[in-house]
N, C-alpha and C positions, 0 to 999 in steps of 0.2 A: 502493499500499502502504497508507503513510505518512496521506494520507486516511482512509480504509479501521480504523486501527488506533486513529483517535481522535476514528468515530463511532461513538457508542453504537445507533444503527441500522442501522448497515451492518454492527456486528457480532452485530447482534443479529439479521437476518436472514440470514448466511452460518452463525452456530454453529446455530439453527437447522433449516435444508438441509437441513444436513449430519448435525443430530441424525435430521430425517424419514426419511432416506436407512435408518438402520438399522431401523427396522422391516420396508421388508420382505427385507433382506439378511439376517435374522434369522427370516426366513420361510420364505428358503430353503435357508439353511442347515439353522437346525431340520426341517426335511424330510424334505431329502438322510440325518437322520437324529443329526443331533449334538448333543449333552447341551445342555443352556443354562446347566453354567454354563462345558464349552468354549468355547462362544462366546462366555462375557461374556469366558473368557481372552486370546482370541486380542485381543479389540478393546483389549483392557489394555497384552500384553505387544506389540504392532503399534503401540498408540500410544504406550507408550512405551519402546519402540525405536527407530523413527525420531525420534521428538523428541528423544531420548538424542542421537543425531547429530549429527543439529544443531545442541543444546548443543558438541558438544565440535569441532566444525564452526568454530564460533562463538569457538572459543578460550578455552570456557565450562568450566568441572563443577559440580557438585553439591556440595554447601556443606553438612556432613551434621551436627547441635546435635539435642540432645536437643528442641528445638519440632518444628525441622522434623521430625523423627522419627515426636514424636507425631501432627503435624497432617499426615504422610504418611499412616500408616497409618489414622485417623478420619478423613482427607476417603476414603481408597479406602473403606473400611467401607458408608461411609451416602452416598455419589457416586455410586457404583461398582461396585462388585460387590455388593453388595445387591440394589438396585434394576433392575442388567443384570438376575444371577440370577431375578428375580420378570417380569422383561418376557420375557424369553427362555422361563421354564413356563409362561408364561400364554400366549403368541401362540398354540399349536395348539392352547388350547382358546378362548378369547374371540375371537381371528380378531387379524388384522395392525390392524383400523380401530381396534376399540372398547378394545384394548391401547393406541394409538396416543393415544388421548384420553383417557387415565387421565394424560399429560403435560401437558394443559389444564389440571388442577387444582392442579397444584405452586404457581403465582402467589397460589391463594387461600391454598392453607397456606399459603405464605410468608409473606406477606402478614399472618396472622392469627398467625403467632412473632414475625414483624418487628415489632407492635403490642407483644407481651406482652414481648419484652424490649428495645424502643425501639431498634435499628437502622435506621435511617434509612425511617425512614415514610413512605412517599408524599402529596403533596397527593392535595386530591379531585377532582380535574382526575383527577389517578393513578387512584384509589382505583375512579372513574368508569370509564374503559380497562381495567381488572381485570377490572368488569363488564361489560363490550357483549362484552371476553374470552370470558366462562365462558357467556356467555347464547349465545353463536354454538358452543362445547361443544358445551351442552346438546343445541340444532338438531341438530349430526349424532351426539353421542349415538342420541338419540331413535332416529334412523334407521340407528344400527351397529351397536347393543347384543350381538348374538352374533357367533357365526362355522357360522351354517345353523341351527342348533338351541340350546336354549335351555343358558344359562351356568350353570354347575356356581357356585352360593349357594358357594362354600371360592374357585374361582378369579376370582368379581367380589372378594372379599375380600382374596385375593395381588392381583388388580393395583390393587388402593386403596389398598394399602400403598405402590404404586412411586412416588407423590406425597408423601403423606406422610418417606419414604426422602428422595426429593428438596432436602424443603421443609428437612431439619433439614437437612444438607451444605449448600444456598444461606447459610443465616442460620452454621453454622460456619464454616465455610471465612470470609466475611469479620468475623468475630470473634475469630478467632485467624490471620488473615497474621500469615506471619514476617514482619517488619520489617528492608525492604530486600532480598524476595527477590522474581524477576520471576516472569512468570507461567509460564513454560516449565517453568524450573526445579520448579515446583510441581505443571505434568503432567505429567510425567518421577518424580521421587519420589512421588506420589502414585497413578500407571498401574502403576510397577512393583511398589508394597509392594501394588498390589490384586489385578496376575498372582500376585505369590510366593504370596499366601493363598489365589488360586483354584485352584492348580495346588498344594496343599495335600492342599485337596478331593478335584479329582478325582481324583487320585493314591491319595489315603485309600479312595475311593466307586467306585472306576468303571475305573482301572488306566489301563496307559497305551492297551489299547485305543480307550478313548474317544474320541483324537482319529484314530483311521481315516477315519471317515465323512467329517472334511475334503480326504481325495484327489480328493472326488466335486466336492469343488465351489473347484477353486481360484482362479477368479478370483473366486468372490461374497468369498475372503479375503480376496485383494493386494483390491482395490476395498474392502471392509468398514476394510482399516490405512489406506489411504490417508485415508480419507474422517473418519475416526477420528483422525488424528495431526490433519489441518486442524483437527479442530473441535475438541481440549481444548486448543490454540494460540492461539485465539478465545476458549475457553472463560474461562479463564483474564484475557483482558485486559478480554472482555467484565464480567467478576465485578468486577475496578477499577474500570472507567471505568463503570455504571451500577448495583452494585450490587445488593445477593441479592433481593430484588424486582424486578428489572428485568431481572436475570438469569432470573431464574423463565417469563415469557415464552415465553422459545424455545420451553415445551412447545406455545404453541399458531401457531407454526410452524413447526415441527415434526410437528405433528399434519396444517397444513393442506396442508401438502408431501408426508406421507404417501396423503393425498389421490389428489392426483396420480401420483403413483410406485406408486401399485396399480394406478391403472385402466390406466399406460402401460406398464409390466411385467410386472406380474403377472394382468391383463385383468381387475379386480372392476372391478362397475360399481354406483354408487350415485344413488339418485335426488334429484329437485331440489334438494330442503332440505338433505340433504349438505353440499352444493357455497353455497348461500345460506348457512349454518352458517359455514364456510368463510371468505365472504366478509366475515362478521361481525367472524369473531376476528382478520381482517387491520384492518378497522377498528378494530378494541379493542385493538390494537400502535399503530396510529396514535396514537390518543388518548392512549396512555400516554408513551407518545417522544416528543410536544409537555408531557410535563406532565414528564418530564425533563428539558428542554429549556428551560424556565420556573425549575425547581430549582435548571437548573447556574447561569440567570443570575442568580437572587437569591442565589446562594452569592460567583458572583465580583461582585456587587454590593455586600456585606456585608463583603465582604474589601480591596477597594477604601474 
């Protein structure tokens, strides 16, 4: 675990893989009638609650300050509540595969934001890796652009807002990270803040009856809570180790995992070009990982 906790590549693969499982879980839940906002609430409350228990079991607690409260609620909105709501709303209209591809646009948008705001800009090899991964994403998108019917333009635009929100969150969390605060504490606070915001929206728009469909998919709820809890524990650590641009590539891994999960668990079928794109996405991740390693070695050499 110590080796994984300090490995940018290991954290990227684990975090992206767990994120990829959210797509098939979300498809099963929404197919059972659970509103998108309710499923987003399940993820935030489940992850925040489990990680809070872990934090308390370790003899730690969430220490609230004005800075942390701001961080919790801004992160909750732009990183969790909004993109999850958009994602689960779009899946029934665009399909899980096409919606998953939206995650792969996050590194490109994060890179643009990072350059504009001068936040840990990657070297040329890193940019090449992101470009290769994006090429693979385009190949996948060409073969999985609709859910059995032409996608409505409105839902395509909603889907495109997912990576924009994620990219904004990637940059914000790095810029405003509270000093001396650990990743699990930040995950707990941000997710519980997201759950609180979503709960208000659910009760205002749907009422308590909106939670009824969850009783039809109890195993999916348990699996989603378990995977989300593990993912976000690694998520914030990856943020600290790799930076916002490297972190954003979990979308590439998630898209590839989504293809396998859809094939194995949901009976979905994909063209050869789709699988070729997934391989190219993986190559892009490894190129950027190499660039990240070089940047770290250079920084350590300069420090010495």
